[in-house]
N, C-alpha and C positions, 0 to 999 in steps of 0.2 A: 445575583438574581437575573434571570433571563427576561429581556423585554419582549413585548408581544410580537415584534417583527422577527426576532430570533426564533421564537417558538413556531411562528408561521413557516419559516423556511425549513426548520428541522422537521416539521410535520410533512412538508412537501417532499423532502428528501426521503423520509420514511415511506411515503406513498410510492415514490418512484422506485425505490429499492424493492418494495413488496411486489410491484407490478413486474419488475425485471425478474425477480425470483419466480413468480408464478409462470411467466413465459418460459423460463428455463425448465421448470418442472413439466409443463405441458409438452415441451418438445424433447424431453428426455435428457437434458443436459445434466451432467453430474455436478455435484457441489464444488469439486475442486476447479473445474473449468469456470463455473460461475464466479468463484472467489478470485481466481486469477484474472478474469476479465474485469471485475470490479476494481481490483488493486491496480491493474494497468491503467484503467481509465482515470483513477484518482491520481496516480503518479504523473500521467501525461497532462493532467489539468494544472499541475503545479510546476511551472518552469524551474528548472534547476534541481528539482528534488531527486531525480534519477541519478544525476551526477554526484550530488551530495551523498546519497546512500552508497553509491559505488566507492566513493572516496573513503567513507567510514569503513567499508568492508576491506578495502586494500590496507588501510592503516591497522585494522585488527589482525589481518593475516601477517603483516610485517612484524607486529608486536609479538605474535605467537611464535614466529620463526626466530626472533631474537631471544625469547624465553627458552627456546629449545636449543639455542646455541648454533643454529644453522644459518644465522645472518649476523654479520658484525654491526656494531653501532658506530656511526660516523660522527 
């Protein structure tokens, strides 16, 4: 169950996102640009997240190459 403080900040975040979306619509920004900007802001706000996601992507690519027999297993 969410405590009142949690509900308060979630409401504030919703208000801020709504305001940002409204500004983007007013200025003709397309939805992909809005979503890319929101995602970038989120990732930048979490130190280490970008590196973590890049690491996961590299590991998945290596695993796929191994499954295809294009990369040996050490």
